[in-house]
C-alpha positions, 0 to 999 in steps of 0.5 A: 516499477513500484516500491517492492518491498512491504514495511511491515512489523520492521518498519521496512519498505520498497523502493521508490519508482512508481509504475506509470509512465505516459506510454501505459497512462490510460485517460481515467481519473479518480474522484476526488477524496473529500476527508477531514483534516487531522493532528498529528497523532491525534485521534479523530474522525475521517469522513468519506463522502457518501458517493466514495464507495460507489466511485469507479476508476482502476482500483474501484475507490480504496477511500471508500472501503471503509473501516474494518475492525481487526483485533488492534483496532479499528483500521481504515484507508484514507488517501493522501492529500499532499497539502496534509501529509507530506510532512507527516510521510517525509517523517517517516520516510526518514527513519532510517529503517524505513529508508534502508528499503524505501531509499526516499530519505531527504527533504519533503521535495524526494517525497513530493516527488515519489507521491505526485506520479501517482496523483497526476497518472490514471488512478493505477496507484493510489497513496493512502495512510493507514489509520487505526483507531483513529491515528495515522500510523502507516503509509499504503500503496494500492497498485494494479500489479498487471498495469505496472512494469511489475507485470513484465517480470511475472505471469500477471493476471487481469486485475491483478492488485498489489501492495506497498506498506511500511508502519511508521511507529517503532512501538508497532513493529515486531508485535505483528501489527503489519501481519494483522493489517496485512491480512485486513487490507488484502481482505478489503482488496478482495472484497471490494474488487470482485474482479481481483482474484490475487493479491500481490506482494514483492519484499526484498528476499533480505528483509525476512521479517516483511517476507514472514509476515506476509506468509502469516498473513495468507499470502504464499510464496510463490517464486523468486524474482530478479527486478530492476532493484532487488530480487523480490519474493513474489507472495500472493494472496489468492481469493479462492485460499483465502479462507484456508491460509 
């Protein structure tokens, strides 16, 4: 089961276990993303190779989706590189508000153990940094919900795409940034994955700010779902309703 509670304005998020065991793995590989290195907290230009946008893969290469202008700034997803990003993500995971839901506090080895199955798998889950106006400020996992163990717990459809999110900075929490970015990223999924009819999320029912952020971002509450590690709110953003909610 992938992390199951999106960190939005509160900075709280899912628990660790990424789906993609050997019994489910397809023999596919994602193209390597060639992204410029950037410093902690420093605006930077992040480059993506020209062929990234047209690359295939189970998730249609989120690193090539390009920037989107939002009310809080210009945002883009940048695929994680362990050698560049491990220390940063580990710091974020050790924030008490984040650790309460992701349950990944501890040394870098804990974070690395969470990330590596996504790199070593078939591309059904892609960890990304969220870069706002050139500054890394959030962590995302874009994953194939229909190919994940989550699909055993709800009536999945082909190409359902899931989102997990944590907002790293306290200053970005509680003021609508998470809601804005959830709407932007779910919109990117629907724009760049034409076979995907729905974007899925499963925040913990106890995390009412997270559930509220998804609702404000155009998701609807579909059901309560009993997952191995929690009781979740199944949230859905439908392609057919994206302009109405």
